C-alpha positions as CSV (number, residue, x, y, z in Angstrom):
1,M,-202.5,-18.1,-147.5
2,E,-199.6,-19.0,-149.9
3,Y,-200.4,-15.9,-151.9
4,I,-200.1,-13.7,-148.8
5,I,-196.7,-15.2,-148.0
6,K,-195.5,-14.6,-151.5
7,E,-196.6,-11.0,-151.4
8,I,-194.9,-10.4,-148.0
9,G,-191.7,-11.8,-149.5
10,K,-192.0,-9.4,-152.4
11,I,-192.5,-6.5,-150.0
12,S,-189.4,-7.5,-148.0
13,E,-187.4,-7.9,-151.2
14,I,-188.5,-4.5,-152.5
15,S,-187.8,-2.8,-149.1
16,E,-184.3,-4.3,-149.0
17,H,-183.7,-3.2,-152.7
18,A,-184.9,0.3,-151.8
19,F,-182.5,0.2,-148.8
20,L,-179.7,-0.7,-151.1
21,G,-180.7,2.1,-153.5
22,S,-180.9,4.6,-150.6
23,I,-177.2,3.9,-149.8
24,S,-175.9,4.2,-153.4
25,G,-178.2,7.2,-154.1
26,D,-177.5,8.9,-150.7
27,D,-181.1,9.0,-149.8
28,E,-181.1,9.7,-146.1
29,R,-184.8,9.6,-145.7
30,K,-185.3,6.1,-147.2
31,F,-182.3,4.9,-145.3
32,K,-183.7,6.0,-142.0
33,S,-187.1,4.7,-142.9
34,Y,-185.7,1.2,-143.5
35,I,-183.8,1.2,-140.2
36,R,-187.1,2.1,-138.4
37,Q,-188.9,-0.6,-140.3
38,V,-186.5,-3.3,-139.2
39,K,-186.1,-2.0,-135.7
40,S,-187.6,-5.1,-134.2
41,N,-185.3,-7.3,-136.2
42,K,-181.9,-5.5,-136.5
43,A,-180.3,-8.7,-137.7
44,L,-181.8,-7.8,-141.1
45,L,-179.3,-5.0,-141.3
46,D,-176.5,-7.5,-141.6
47,N,-178.0,-9.1,-144.7
48,R,-176.0,-9.4,-147.9
49,L,-177.5,-6.9,-150.3
50,N,-175.9,-7.8,-153.6
51,D,-174.0,-10.5,-155.6
52,N,-170.8,-9.4,-153.9
53,N,-172.2,-10.2,-150.5
54,D,-171.8,-6.6,-149.3
55,T,-173.6,-5.7,-146.1
56,A,-175.1,-2.2,-145.6
57,L,-172.1,-1.2,-143.5
58,V,-169.6,-2.3,-146.2
59,L,-171.5,-0.2,-148.7
60,T,-171.9,2.9,-146.6
61,A,-168.1,2.7,-146.0
62,R,-167.4,2.3,-149.7
63,Y,-169.7,5.2,-150.7
64,K,-168.4,7.4,-147.9
65,R,-171.8,7.7,-146.2
66,L,-170.6,8.8,-142.9
67,E,-173.9,9.6,-141.3
68,M,-175.5,6.4,-142.5
69,T,-172.5,4.5,-141.1
70,R,-173.0,6.2,-137.8
71,Q,-176.6,5.2,-137.7
72,L,-175.7,1.6,-138.4
73,V,-173.0,1.7,-135.7
74,D,-175.6,3.1,-133.3
75,V,-177.9,0.2,-133.8
76,R,-175.0,-2.2,-133.3
77,V,-174.6,-4.0,-136.6
78,N,-171.8,-6.5,-137.0
79,L,-168.7,-4.4,-137.7
80,D,-166.6,-7.2,-139.0
81,L,-168.8,-8.9,-141.6
82,A,-166.9,-9.2,-144.9
83,N,-168.0,-9.6,-148.5
84,K,-167.0,-12.4,-150.8
85,D,-163.5,-10.9,-151.2
86,G,-163.0,-10.9,-147.4
87,C,-163.3,-7.1,-147.3
88,T,-164.8,-5.5,-144.2
89,A,-166.2,-2.0,-143.8
90,L,-163.0,-0.8,-142.2
91,M,-161.0,-2.2,-145.1
92,Q,-163.3,-0.4,-147.6
93,A,-162.8,2.9,-145.7
94,A,-159.1,2.5,-145.5
95,D,-158.8,1.5,-149.2
96,H,-160.6,4.7,-150.2
97,G,-158.7,6.9,-147.8
98,Y,-161.8,7.9,-145.8
99,A,-160.0,8.9,-142.5
100,E,-163.1,10.1,-140.7
101,M,-164.9,6.9,-141.6
102,V,-161.9,4.8,-140.5
103,E,-161.8,6.6,-137.1
104,L,-165.5,6.1,-136.6
105,L,-165.3,2.4,-137.2
106,M,-162.2,1.9,-135.1
107,T,-163.7,3.8,-132.2
108,A,-166.8,1.6,-132.5
109,G,-164.7,-1.5,-132.1
110,A,-164.0,-2.8,-135.6
111,S,-161.2,-5.3,-135.7
112,L,-158.0,-3.8,-137.0
113,N,-156.0,-6.8,-138.2
114,L,-158.4,-8.9,-140.2
115,V,-157.1,-9.9,-143.6
116,D,-159.0,-10.2,-146.9
117,H,-158.6,-13.2,-149.2
118,A,-155.4,-11.6,-150.6
119,G,-153.8,-11.3,-147.2
120,R,-154.3,-7.6,-146.9
121,T,-155.3,-5.7,-143.7
122,A,-156.9,-2.3,-143.6
123,L,-153.4,-0.9,-143.0
124,L,-151.9,-2.6,-146.0
125,L,-154.7,-1.4,-148.2
126,A,-154.1,2.2,-147.0
127,V,-150.4,1.8,-147.6
128,I,-150.9,0.4,-151.1
129,K,-153.0,3.5,-151.9
130,G,-150.5,5.9,-150.2
131,E,-153.2,7.1,-147.7
132,A,-150.8,8.6,-145.1
133,E,-153.4,10.0,-142.8
134,V,-155.3,6.7,-142.7
135,V,-152.0,4.8,-142.2
136,R,-151.2,7.0,-139.1
137,L,-154.7,6.6,-137.7
138,L,-154.6,2.8,-138.0
139,V,-151.1,2.4,-136.6
140,D,-151.8,4.7,-133.7
141,Y,-154.9,2.6,-132.9
142,G,-152.8,-0.5,-132.8
143,A,-152.8,-2.0,-136.4
144,L,-150.0,-4.4,-137.0
145,I,-147.2,-3.1,-139.3
146,I,-145.9,-6.7,-139.8
147,V,-148.6,-9.2,-140.6
148,P,-148.2,-13.0,-140.8
149,H,-150.3,-14.6,-143.5
150,N,-150.2,-18.2,-144.9
151,G,-146.7,-18.8,-143.6
152,H,-145.4,-15.5,-144.9
153,I,-144.6,-12.2,-143.3
154,I,-146.0,-9.0,-144.9
155,N,-144.2,-5.8,-143.8
156,A,-146.2,-2.6,-144.5
157,S,-143.0,-0.4,-144.5
158,I,-141.5,-2.5,-147.2
159,I,-144.6,-2.3,-149.3
160,A,-144.7,1.5,-148.9
161,E,-141.0,1.7,-150.0
162,R,-141.7,-0.4,-153.1
163,R,-144.7,1.7,-154.0
164,G,-142.6,4.8,-153.8
165,Y,-144.2,6.2,-150.6
166,T,-140.9,6.9,-148.9
167,A,-142.3,9.2,-146.3
168,I,-144.9,6.6,-145.2
169,A,-142.2,3.9,-145.3
170,A,-139.9,6.0,-143.1
171,W,-142.7,6.8,-140.6
172,L,-143.6,3.1,-140.4
173,R,-140.0,2.1,-139.8
174,S,-139.7,4.7,-137.0
175,K,-142.8,3.2,-135.4
176,Q,-141.3,-0.2,-135.7
177,V,-138.1,1.0,-134.0
178,A,-140.0,2.7,-131.3
179,A,-142.0,-0.4,-130.7
180,I,-138.8,-2.5,-130.4
181,V,-137.2,0.0,-128.1
182,A,-140.4,0.1,-125.9
183,E,-140.4,-3.7,-125.8
184,N,-136.7,-3.8,-124.9
185,N,-137.3,-1.2,-122.2
186,T,-140.2,-3.2,-120.9
187,H,-138.0,-6.3,-120.9
188,I,-135.1,-4.4,-119.2
189,G,-137.6,-3.0,-116.7
190,V,-138.9,-6.5,-115.9
191,Q,-135.3,-7.7,-115.5
192,F,-134.4,-4.7,-113.3
193,S,-137.5,-5.3,-111.2
194,D,-136.6,-8.9,-110.8
195,L,-133.0,-8.0,-109.9
196,S,-134.2,-5.5,-107.4
197,R,-136.5,-8.1,-105.8
198,K,-133.6,-10.5,-105.6
199,I,-131.3,-7.9,-104.1
200,D,-134.1,-7.1,-101.5
201,D,-134.4,-10.8,-100.7
202,L,-130.6,-11.1,-100.4
203,S,-130.4,-8.0,-98.2
204,E,-133.2,-9.5,-96.0
205,L,-131.2,-12.8,-95.8
206,V,-128.0,-10.9,-94.9
207,Q,-129.8,-9.0,-92.2
208,T,-131.3,-12.2,-90.8
209,Q,-127.8,-13.8,-90.8
210,R,-126.3,-10.8,-89.1
211,Q,-129.0,-11.1,-86.4
212,E,-128.2,-14.8,-86.0
213,I,-124.5,-14.1,-85.8
214,A,-125.1,-11.4,-83.2
215,T,-127.2,-13.9,-81.2
216,L,-124.4,-16.5,-81.4
217,N,-121.7,-14.0,-80.4
218,A,-123.8,-13.1,-77.3
219,R,-124.1,-16.7,-76.5
220,I,-120.4,-17.2,-76.9
221,V,-119.7,-14.2,-74.5
222,V,-122.1,-15.8,-71.9
223,L,-120.4,-19.2,-72.3
224,E,-116.9,-17.7,-72.0
225,S,-118.1,-15.8,-68.9
226,L,-119.4,-19.1,-67.4
227,K,-116.2,-20.8,-68.4
228,D,-114.1,-18.2,-66.5
229,K,-116.4,-18.5,-63.5
230,N,-116.1,-22.3,-63.6
231,T,-112.3,-22.1,-63.9
232,E,-112.2,-19.7,-60.9
233,M,-114.5,-21.9,-58.9
234,E,-112.3,-25.0,-59.8
235,E,-109.2,-23.1,-58.7
236,K,-110.9,-22.2,-55.4
237,R,-112.0,-25.8,-54.9
238,E,-108.5,-27.1,-55.5
239,S,-107.1,-24.5,-53.1
240,S,-109.6,-25.5,-50.5
241,L,-108.8,-29.2,-50.9
242,R,-105.1,-28.4,-50.5
243,R,-105.7,-26.5,-47.3
244,F,-108.0,-29.2,-46.0
245,S,-105.3,-31.9,-46.8
246,L,-102.7,-29.9,-44.8
247,I,-105.0,-29.5,-41.9
248,Q,-105.7,-33.2,-41.9
249,S,-101.9,-34.0,-42.1
250,S,-101.1,-31.7,-39.1
251,E,-103.9,-33.2,-37.0
252,S,-102.7,-36.8,-37.6
253,S,-99.1,-36.0,-36.2
254,P,-98.3,-36.5,-32.3
255,Q,-99.0,-33.4,-30.3
256,G,-95.9,-31.2,-29.8
257,A,-93.6,-33.5,-31.8
258,S,-91.9,-32.2,-34.9
259,P,-91.7,-34.2,-38.0
260,E,-87.9,-34.5,-37.5
261,A,-88.3,-35.8,-34.0
262,N,-90.7,-38.4,-35.1
263,G,-88.3,-39.5,-37.8
264,T,-85.5,-39.8,-35.2
265,N,-87.6,-41.9,-32.8
266,L,-88.5,-44.3,-35.6
267,R,-84.8,-44.8,-36.4
268,K,-84.0,-45.7,-32.8
269,I,-86.6,-48.3,-32.7
């Protein structure tokens, strides 16, 4: 039994070695054969194949094996596994200027802004090599031009300038400016939207207050009308009281005697 296990281990090792050889030797038949062989355990395709801890995907990217890379992507290998230097398949493709490979990996979902042990992203590796097409692809897909690493800021446009790639540096700066303008426009748009909302709220408040003032004015008109009627009624009441008082006074005097006569009679007495 122990002998059988050892033999199976040898077969597995040979198969993996053959798989490694199929990548470096561009042997499409052996490559496909190995993928079919491990179909039931696709995790084997993420194994480290050499002392540099390279995965199959890192190697196909390095050797520019586009069709092999596409097959690995189709069986959904881990796109972001890195070797002992922290280098992923996307970094390998960018470093070697393989634009079609870079686009394939990005479209499949490879992380754009991972850094290797030296703090370099795929974009920075492409900038260092002056790979303009790859630089444009990465930035257009969303790669960061300015990368924070270990408390430092790495600016790809400055690196391009120092390397003498003035056209790449100018293009990267233009993208930075465009990003700043877009961010400012977004900020202004948010502020304008907030201001518009506040103006709408204020307009609604003013409209409400106008309605309240109109209601109060209507009540004042009613109250003034009631006041006028009350004054009129009070005047009529007072007039009626005066007439009533005069009537009472006339009725209390002797019949046929004038007030002057009454006064004369009183003096005589």
